[in-house]
Each structure stands twice: as structure tokens, then as C-alpha cells.
C-alpha positions, -999 to +999 in steps of 0.1 A: +546-684-327+545-676-291+511-672-275+497-638-268+504-623-235+472-622-214+466-593-190+437-588-167+408-571-184+399-536-173+368-529-152+348-514-181+316-503-163+281-501-178+282-463-175+314-461-196+300-485-222+269-464-225+289-432-228+309-447-257+277-460-273+260-426-270+290-408-285+289-431-315+251-428-319+254-389-318+282-391-344+261-415-366+231-392-364+252-362-375+265-381-404+230-392-414+218-356-413+246-345-436+240-374-460+204-366-464+209-329-467+238-332-491+216-354-514+189-327-513+215-300-521+229-321-550+195-326-566+184-290-561+217-278-575+221-300-606+185-312-611+198-346-621+189-380-606+221-395-619+243-371-599+221-378-569+227-415-574+265-409-577+264-396-541+249-429-529+275-448-549+304-428-534+290-435-500+287-473-505+315-483-529+347-475-511+338-495-480+329-525-502+362-523-522+385-516-493+369-539-467+395-567-468+424-542-465+409-520-438+401-551-418+437-563-420+449-529-408+424-529-379+439-562-368+474-545-368+466-512-351+453-502-317+415-499-316+415-465-300+439-452-327+417-465-355+385-451-340+400-417-333+416-414-368+384-425-386+362-402-366+386-372-369+390-378-406+352-377-411+348-347-389+375-327-407+360-336-440+327-323-429+344-290-418+360-287-453+326-291-468+313-263-445+341-240-454+336-246-492+299-239-487+304-207-466+328-193-492+306-202-522+331-226-536+312-259-531+308-279-563+293-313-570+327-330-574+336-318-539+306-337-526+317-368-544+352-367-531+343-359-495+316-385-494+341-411-506+366-400-479+339-403-452+330-438-466+367-449-463+368-436-427+337-457-420+353-487-436+379-485-407+355-474-380+328-501-384+350-533-380+371-515-353+340-507-333+327-543-337+360-557-324+359-532-295+324-544-285+336-580-286+365-571-262+346-551-237+313-570-235+310-604-218+300-631-243+266-636-226+257-600-231+269-596-268+233-600-280+221-571-259+251-549-269+244-555-306+208-548-300+218-514-286+239-508-318+209-517-339+188-492-318+213-465-326+211-473-363+173-473-361+173-439-344+196-425-372+176-440-400+142-428-386+152-395-371+177-382-396+154-375-426+128-357-404+154-337-385+173-329-416+142-317-435+134-294-406+169-281-402+173-274-439+143-250-436+158-234-404+196-233-407+201-245-443+230-269-453+256-247-436+240-252-402+237-290-407+274-293-416+283-274-384+260-297-364+276-327-379+311-314-370+300-309-334+285-345-334+319-358-344+335-340-315+310-355-291+317-389-307+354-388-302+353-373-267+347-407-249+376-422-269+399-396-254+388-398-218+379-435-213+404-463-208+394-488-235+401-525-235+427-535-261+438-568-276+469-584-262+500-578-283+507-611-301+545-617-304+551-636-337+581-659-342+612-648-361+591-645-393+580-612-378+549-593-389+534-607-420+528-585-451+495-567-456+487-590-485+494-621-463+472-607-436+443-603-460+448-638-473+448-652-437+414-637-432+401-653-464+417-686-455+400-686-421+366-680-436+371-707-462+383-732-436+352-726-415+323-741-435+296-730-411+309-694-411+312-694-449+276-706-451+264-680-427+280-652-446+267-665-479+232-667-464+234-631-451+246-619-485+217-636-502+193-622-477+208-587-482+203-590-519+166-598-515+163-569-490+178-546-517+152-558-542+125-550-517+138-515-511+136-507-548+101-522-554+081-512-523+075-476-534+061-484-569+041-513-555+023-491-529+018-462-553+001-486-577-024-494-550-028-461-532-013-426-528+018-410-512-001-407-478-004-445-477+033-449-486+041-427-456+019-448-434+036-480-444+070-464-441+061-453-406+049-488-397+082-503-409+102-477-389+082-484-357+088-521-363+126-515-367+127-495-335+106-520-316+128-549-328+159-530-317+145-523-282+135-560-279+170-572-289+186-548-265+165-561-236+164-597-246+197-603-262+183-629-286+180-667-281+207-687-264+216-702-298+219-671-319+217-690-351+182-699-342+174-662-340+189-656-375+170-685-391+136-682-375+133-644-380+147-647-416+120-673-422+094-649-408+107-621-431+103-644-461+067-651-452+061-614-448+073-608-484+049-634-497+021-617-478+030-583-493+027-598-528-007-614-521-022-585-501-039-554-512-053-542-479-034-512-465-039-522-428-026-557-436+004-543-455+011-520-426+011-549-402+034-569-425+058-540-428+060-538-390+066-575-387+093-575-414+113-547-400+108-560-364+129-590-374+158-571-390+176-560-358+173-595-343+188-610-374+216-585-375+223-585-338+223-623-336+246-628-366+270-601-353+271-618-319+280-651-336+309-635-354+321-618-323+320-650-302+336-675-326+362-656-346+397-657-331+406-623-318+437-617-341+414-622-371+383-603-361+390-571-379+396-589-412+366-612-409+342-584-398+354-561-426+352-589-452+317-600-441+306-563-443+320-560-478+304-592-489+270-583-477+273-546-486+280-553-523+247-571-526+227-539-523+241-521-554+237-553-573+201-556-562+194-520-571+209-525-606+189-557-614+155-552-598+144-521-617+150-535-652+134-568-642+103-551-630+100-527-660+110-551-688+099-585-676+073-588-647+052-557-652+045-564-689+039-601-681+011-592-657-007-567-679-039-579-696-029-605-721+006-608-706+026-641-705+022-647-668-015-638-666-027-675-671-004-686-643-005-658-617-033-635-628-060-652-607-037-651-576-025-615-578-046-598-604-035-579-635-025-543-642-001-518-627+020-531-598+009-567-602+042-578-618+060-562-588+037-582-565+048-614-582+084-603-576+076-599-539+061-634-538+092-649-556+115-630-533+097-643-502+096-678-515+133-677-523+140-665-488+120-693-473+137-719-495+172-704-488+165-705-451+154-741-452+184-752-471+208-734-449+191-748-418+199-783-431+236-775-433+252-792-403+283-770-400+261-739-397+239-755-370+270-764-351+288-731-356+284-718-321+291-752-304+323-761-321+357-747-312+370-726-341+407-727-350+426-701-369+448-710-399+484-701-407+505-684-381+475-682-358+469-719-358+458-731-324+444-697-314+409-701-301+383-674-298+394-651-269+366-642-246+366-607-230+373-622-196+408-633-208+418-603-230+445-579-222+443-542-218+463-512-227+459-481-206 
């Protein structure tokens, strides 16, 4: 293989980076508005929770299943092209939904299909944007850049339900779909007008471009050949599973202690914590050794879960919710910065997509397991006379919600244990210090910092 041709990097100013970020945030907010409103429409139209759940499945499953393939394609194609196609596909799909709705032809199956198409577009957009960030942001500022991305996600997660509920009452679903289409137009505008940094074109030997299957295998081979990276992704997947369990259990736990107003208070406290953590990560950029940020804040999140299981005071639970969600953007931003700084540039799309698929599949698994465990095992075991009352009853009490409290304690303890075990793994601790080498035809290719990457006008 001949080495990639290196061209001077473009002068990508802070203003241009902010314009690109703002466009993606607006597009994400529009998508979140539609997702929430479409779920409400589905439930109101069909009256079925199962069909509502299918919308969530269609939104999550394609990205998980197609992650390795979309990552390989991202590594082959120009980033601008990938981002434009994914955004335009999602925008046109939203317009199709709007036309069907305006003409009275919208049916539930249309929502399933279009949601799946938007999910596929997102499976291309997310790794491509992560690669773009790693090419246009200097390594020392990756933490801040990823903090800004987390801030955009936090704005969408917090603002979309409130805005969508208000807009449904004012402009109905038709208006929200049109707003979403406009948001996609604003999202792609910077992609058309800005000169984005591109990866240098790597000229392979006479073997030519490898097959798509070979490209996918190369991404997997790199992850297996890098023990520290493999351990980090396994750790993040396990943490995501525990987070999924918490998402399912927090509502019944709080409602067993108080009312819906208290649930809203705790949800608000968590949202404020998420926003505050995103702002801090944007300004701070995380610790110099990003793995320390991942481990320390994950340890703190585990301790928060234990406190949730032990506590019954609403002010205490609100403080714990704030602290738990405060750490999430720092964990996510730090881990993303690690991937962007150590993975060789020709493999970034594949590794980013595979890591997203690996962690993403943990949430549906957690959703499927946590409910039956609570209903059939832990809740009955903490009722008066239950099997776990002699062991845990004096600690958490008995009755409704106490089995779920034990699940929180176990989830937090498992998080602390997992964090401690991973911290003892030397390849993980040395992940940022050691030079990573790509396998196969990319052997000898080190991580490429933005200062040495080529550009395509």
C-alpha cells in the first residue's frame, strides 16, 4: 500500500464550525419534534401501546443492525456526500409523511416505514459527523467539541417534548412535519456553502479497493486487535444496559413513593443536570486523560444509583438525579474523544458505527429484561413475607416499589464493580498513551491528527 497523500488542512474557523453545529442541532430538534408528535398520533389513532412501541423499535433497530455496513460505506465515501444524502433522505421522508397526512392517506404502517428510513439515514449521518468532527477539530479541543454535541442532544431531549406538546395544540401534526422539513433544510445549508475538511484519498496497491465485506471485517479486526479499545466498548455497552434498566424503572419507583408532580420534579432535575453537564464539558473539555473522566464519572453514576435505591426523600432523589445526569455528557464526550483521537482515520467510520451499534443494542435488551424482572421477581420478593424481606427488608423496607429499589441498588453496585474491574485493566489505562496500529492493508497507519489531514474543496 502506498501511504495516503497529505494536503494542508483548510482553515476551518470557529464561526464555520459553529454554523455547522447549529445546523445539525436545528435538524436534530426538528426530528425530535416529529418523533414525539408521531408517537402521540400513533397512540391516539390506534389506542394501542404495542403499536406505539413499534415506532420506538423502528427508530432504534435499523441503526443497530446496519451499523457495521454503514460505517464501512462512510469510510469509502466523501463525508459531505454522506451527510447531504442522509439529511436530504430524512427531510424528503418527512415531506412524504406530511403529504400523506394532508391528503388523509396516512396509515400506521406508513409511520413504521418512514421511521425506519429516517433511522437508516441516521445510521449514516452519526458516524460521518463524528468522523468530520475528528478531522476539523484539533485534538486538544475534541473534548469541548464533543461537549457541544452533547449540549445539542440535551437541548433536543429537553426541549422537544415541551415544544411538540405545545405545537400539537397550535398547528397539529401537519405543522410539526412542515417545521421538521424546514429544519432539515437549515441543517443541510451549511453543508452546501462551507468548505469542509476531507480525508486524504488513500491509494491502495494493485489489490484495489477491498470488498464491502472485507472492509467490515477490517473494522472488527482492528477492534479485536486493540484490547484497550475492546475493553472500553464493552464497558460502555454494559453501562448503557444499566442505564436502560434505570430508564424503565425510575417512573414506577417514584410513583410508588409520590405522585406525578414529584415525577415531573425529578425529571426536571435530571434534565437540568444533563444540560449543566453538557455546558461544563463544552467549556472544560474533560480531563487531560479522557479515560479518567469516563471512569470517575461512571463510578459517581453507580453511587448515585445506590443512593436512589436507599433514599425515599424527594429532595435527596432530585439531587441524585441532577448528579447522575450531570455525569452522562462528560462520560459520552470523553469516550467519543478517545475514539476520535486513537482510531486510524481510514477506519473511523467503521469503528464509530460498530461502537454505536454495540452500545445501542443494549437499550432494547434492557427494556425487554427489566420489566419482567421487576414484576415477576423483585417486587414479589419485597412484599410482606417475600423471599428477600429477611435480607433486604430492613434496609429498603417492604411494599410497592421496594423490589425496584433493590434493583437500583444492584444496578449501582454492579456499575461500581464493573468500573473498578475495568480500571485495573492495563490496556485500557494505556489506551490514550500507546500508538494504535491498524490491521490488514492499513497496517502501519497511525491515527491522523487534524493538523496533518488533507482537504477537498
